C-alpha positions, 0 to 999 in steps of 0.5 A: 450725480446719480449712483450706479448700481454695482450690478450694472457695471462690468469690472474690467480691472485686474487685481494686481500686476501679476494678473496683468503680466499673465494676461499679456503673456497669454495674448502675446501670440494672438494675431488679429485676423485681417480681412485680406488674410481670410480672402487669400486663404479662401482663394488658395483653397479654391485654387487647390480644389480646381487643380485637384478636379482638373487632375482627376479629369485628366486621369479619368480621360487617360484611363478611358482613352485605353478603350480607343473611343475616338471623337472622329466619326468615321462611320455615321449612321442615320437616325432610323438605322439599326444598331446591331453587333455581336462578337464571334461565339455568341449563341444565336439564341442569346443574341435573339433574346437580347434583340427582343428585349427578353433579358432584365435591364439591370442598368439604364444610361441616358446620354441625351443632352450631353456633349460628345465628349461627355457622352464618351466618358460617361458611357465608358465609365458606366460600362466599366462600373457595371462590369465590375458589379457583375451586371450583364445587360444595360440600356443606353438611351442616345435618342434619334438625333434627327436634327443634330448637326453636322449630321443627323443621328450624330450621338447615335452614330458615335454610340454605334462606333464606340460600343464594339471597341469596349472590351467588356461589350460582347453584343448590342442591338437597337431596343424593342419599341417598349424600351425606346426602339431605335432611340435606345440600344441594349448592351450585353457585357461579358461575365466578370470572372470575380462575379463567376466565382461569387456565383459558384460559391452561392451555388455551392452553399445551396447544394 
Protein backbone atom coordinates (compact mmCIF):
# COMPACT_ATOMS: atom_id res chain seq x y z
CA UNK A 1 0.00 0.00 0.00
CA UNK A 2 1.33 3.44 -0.91
CA UNK A 3 2.16 5.85 1.87
CA UNK A 4 0.24 9.13 1.91
CA UNK A 5 2.12 12.30 2.79
CA UNK A 6 0.87 14.08 5.94
CA UNK A 7 0.66 17.29 3.88
CA UNK A 8 -2.10 15.81 1.72
CA UNK A 9 -4.32 14.85 4.64
CA UNK A 10 -6.72 17.05 6.60
CA UNK A 11 -6.90 16.22 10.27
CA UNK A 12 -10.57 16.31 11.29
CA UNK A 13 -10.08 14.50 14.59
CA UNK A 14 -10.49 16.05 18.04
CA UNK A 15 -7.76 15.77 20.66
CA UNK A 16 -10.01 14.62 23.44
CA UNK A 17 -13.55 14.32 24.71
CA UNK A 18 -13.53 17.94 25.97
CA UNK A 19 -13.03 19.19 22.41
CA UNK A 20 -15.95 17.11 21.19
CA UNK A 21 -18.18 18.42 23.97
CA UNK A 22 -17.18 22.03 23.27
CA UNK A 23 -17.84 21.63 19.56
CA UNK A 24 -21.23 20.05 20.19
CA UNK A 25 -22.20 22.91 22.51
CA UNK A 26 -21.17 25.58 19.98
CA UNK A 27 -23.20 23.95 17.21
CA UNK A 28 -26.29 23.28 19.31
CA UNK A 29 -28.17 26.41 18.16
CA UNK A 30 -27.23 26.13 14.49
CA UNK A 31 -30.23 25.30 12.30
CA UNK A 32 -29.61 24.16 8.71
CA UNK A 33 -31.00 26.58 6.12
CA UNK A 34 -33.83 25.06 4.14
CA UNK A 35 -34.69 26.16 0.61
CA UNK A 36 -38.35 26.74 1.52
CA UNK A 37 -37.38 28.99 4.43
CA UNK A 38 -35.40 31.24 2.11
CA UNK A 39 -38.26 31.52 -0.36
CA UNK A 40 -40.74 32.34 2.42
CA UNK A 41 -38.55 35.16 3.74
CA UNK A 42 -38.19 36.67 0.28
CA UNK A 43 -41.92 36.40 -0.37
CA UNK A 44 -42.69 38.18 2.90
CA UNK A 45 -40.21 40.94 2.04
CA UNK A 46 -41.81 41.46 -1.37
CA UNK A 47 -45.29 41.47 0.15
CA UNK A 48 -44.27 44.04 2.77
CA UNK A 49 -42.72 46.23 0.08
CA UNK A 50 -45.85 45.99 -2.08
CA UNK A 51 -48.04 46.99 0.87
CA UNK A 52 -45.72 49.91 1.67
CA UNK A 53 -45.77 51.18 -1.91
CA UNK A 54 -49.54 50.84 -2.13
CA UNK A 55 -49.97 52.72 1.16
CA UNK A 56 -47.67 55.51 -0.05
CA UNK A 57 -49.57 55.73 -3.35
CA UNK A 58 -52.88 56.04 -1.51
CA UNK A 59 -51.48 58.72 0.80
CA UNK A 60 -50.11 60.66 -2.17
CA UNK A 61 -53.44 60.37 -3.98
CA UNK A 62 -55.31 61.67 -0.93
CA UNK A 63 -52.82 64.52 -0.52
CA UNK A 64 -53.17 65.77 -4.10
CA UNK A 65 -56.94 65.28 -4.10
CA UNK A 66 -57.09 68.37 -1.89
CA UNK A 67 -56.53 70.41 -5.06
CA UNK A 68 -59.76 69.08 -6.50
CA UNK A 69 -58.18 67.81 -9.71
CA UNK A 70 -61.14 66.00 -11.20
CA UNK A 71 -60.93 63.11 -13.65
CA UNK A 72 -64.29 64.14 -15.11
CA UNK A 73 -63.61 66.34 -18.12
CA UNK A 74 -66.38 68.92 -18.22
CA UNK A 75 -64.64 71.66 -20.22
CA UNK A 76 -62.93 70.08 -23.25
CA UNK A 77 -60.95 72.34 -25.58
CA UNK A 78 -59.55 71.67 -29.03
CA UNK A 79 -55.92 70.79 -29.83
CA UNK A 80 -55.36 74.26 -31.31
CA UNK A 81 -57.26 76.25 -28.69
CA UNK A 82 -55.42 78.76 -26.51
CA UNK A 83 -54.90 78.17 -22.79
CA UNK A 84 -55.09 81.44 -20.86
CA UNK A 85 -55.84 82.19 -17.21
CA UNK A 86 -54.86 84.78 -14.61
CA UNK A 87 -56.06 85.55 -11.12
CA UNK A 88 -57.52 88.91 -10.29
CA UNK A 89 -54.81 91.36 -9.31
CA UNK A 90 -52.15 90.08 -11.70
CA UNK A 91 -50.69 93.10 -13.49
CA UNK A 92 -51.27 93.33 -17.23
CA UNK A 93 -47.56 93.79 -17.90
CA UNK A 94 -46.65 90.72 -15.86
CA UNK A 95 -49.17 88.56 -17.71
CA UNK A 96 -48.00 89.94 -21.06
CA UNK A 97 -44.39 88.98 -20.28
CA UNK A 98 -45.54 85.49 -19.31
CA UNK A 99 -47.53 85.18 -22.55
CA UNK A 100 -44.51 86.26 -24.61
CA UNK A 101 -42.18 83.83 -22.85
CA UNK A 102 -39.95 86.55 -21.43
CA UNK A 103 -39.51 84.97 -18.00
CA UNK A 104 -36.78 82.37 -17.42
CA UNK A 105 -38.17 78.83 -17.39
CA UNK A 106 -36.92 77.46 -14.09
CA UNK A 107 -38.57 74.07 -14.51
CA UNK A 108 -40.03 71.90 -17.28
CA UNK A 109 -42.55 69.08 -16.93
CA UNK A 110 -43.39 66.63 -19.72
CA UNK A 111 -46.80 64.96 -19.33
CA UNK A 112 -47.09 63.37 -22.77
CA UNK A 113 -47.31 59.56 -22.89
CA UNK A 114 -48.82 59.52 -19.38
CA UNK A 115 -52.29 58.33 -18.43
CA UNK A 116 -54.68 61.02 -17.20
CA UNK A 117 -54.34 59.67 -13.66
CA UNK A 118 -50.53 59.78 -13.84
CA UNK A 119 -50.57 63.26 -15.36
CA UNK A 120 -52.86 64.56 -12.62
CA UNK A 121 -50.63 63.42 -9.76
CA UNK A 122 -47.40 64.35 -11.57
CA UNK A 123 -48.65 67.87 -12.29
CA UNK A 124 -49.81 68.48 -8.72
CA UNK A 125 -46.59 67.07 -7.27
CA UNK A 126 -44.35 69.13 -9.57
CA UNK A 127 -46.17 72.40 -8.89
CA UNK A 128 -46.10 71.83 -5.14
CA UNK A 129 -42.39 70.97 -5.24
CA UNK A 130 -41.56 74.00 -7.38
CA UNK A 131 -43.55 76.28 -5.08
CA UNK A 132 -41.61 74.91 -2.10
CA UNK A 133 -38.34 75.60 -3.93
CA UNK A 134 -39.37 79.16 -4.72
CA UNK A 135 -39.69 78.60 -8.47
CA UNK A 136 -41.98 81.15 -10.12
CA UNK A 137 -42.31 80.07 -13.78
CA UNK A 138 -42.38 76.58 -15.28
CA UNK A 139 -43.30 75.00 -18.62
CA UNK A 140 -45.84 72.18 -18.93
CA UNK A 141 -45.49 70.04 -22.06
CA UNK A 142 -48.84 68.35 -22.70
CA UNK A 143 -48.86 68.02 -26.47
CA UNK A 144 -51.74 68.75 -28.83
CA UNK A 145 -53.40 65.34 -28.64
CA UNK A 146 -54.81 65.59 -32.16
CA UNK A 147 -55.59 61.87 -32.30
CA UNK A 148 -56.45 61.34 -28.62
CA UNK A 149 -59.65 59.51 -27.69
CA UNK A 150 -62.49 59.97 -26.91
CA UNK A 151 -61.89 63.63 -27.76
CA UNK A 152 -58.99 65.40 -29.51
CA UNK A 153 -56.83 67.44 -27.15
CA UNK A 154 -57.83 65.32 -24.14
CA UNK A 155 -54.71 65.80 -21.97
CA UNK A 156 -54.47 69.46 -22.95
CA UNK A 157 -58.10 69.89 -21.90
CA UNK A 158 -57.41 68.35 -18.51
CA UNK A 159 -54.37 70.60 -17.97
CA UNK A 160 -56.49 73.62 -18.89
CA UNK A 161 -59.14 72.50 -16.39
CA UNK A 162 -56.70 71.61 -13.58
CA UNK A 163 -54.30 74.56 -13.48
CA UNK A 164 -56.76 77.23 -12.22
CA UNK A 165 -57.82 74.92 -9.35
CA UNK A 166 -54.30 74.60 -7.90
CA UNK A 167 -53.84 77.28 -5.20
CA UNK A 168 -50.16 77.94 -6.04
CA UNK A 169 -50.98 78.84 -9.68
CA UNK A 170 -51.73 82.51 -10.32
CA UNK A 171 -51.50 82.56 -14.13
CA UNK A 172 -50.94 80.34 -17.15
CA UNK A 173 -50.81 80.80 -20.91
CA UNK A 174 -50.06 78.76 -24.01
CA UNK A 175 -46.36 78.93 -24.82
CA UNK A 176 -44.49 80.94 -27.42
CA UNK A 177 -43.66 78.88 -30.56
CA UNK A 178 -40.01 78.69 -29.50
CA UNK A 179 -41.09 76.80 -26.36
CA UNK A 180 -43.62 74.48 -27.98
CA UNK A 181 -46.48 76.77 -28.90
CA UNK A 182 -49.97 75.38 -28.32
CA UNK A 183 -48.50 72.02 -27.26
CA UNK A 184 -47.11 73.56 -24.05
CA UNK A 185 -48.19 76.02 -21.37
CA UNK A 186 -46.36 78.54 -19.18
CA UNK A 187 -47.34 78.41 -15.52
CA UNK A 188 -46.66 81.21 -13.05
CA UNK A 189 -46.81 80.44 -9.33
CA UNK A 190 -47.24 82.74 -6.38
CA UNK A 191 -44.24 83.64 -4.25
CA UNK A 192 -43.46 81.26 -1.43
CA UNK A 193 -43.59 83.26 1.87
CA UNK A 194 -40.51 81.39 3.07
CA UNK A 195 -38.69 82.31 -0.14
CA UNK A 196 -39.68 85.96 0.37
CA UNK A 197 -37.96 85.87 3.75
CA UNK A 198 -34.81 84.37 2.22
CA UNK A 199 -34.75 87.07 -0.47
CA UNK A 200 -35.13 89.82 2.15
CA UNK A 201 -32.20 88.38 4.09
CA UNK A 202 -30.08 88.31 0.92
CA UNK A 203 -30.89 91.95 0.13
CA UNK A 204 -30.16 92.94 3.74
CA UNK A 205 -26.70 91.35 3.55
CA UNK A 206 -25.89 93.17 0.31
CA UNK A 207 -26.88 96.60 1.67
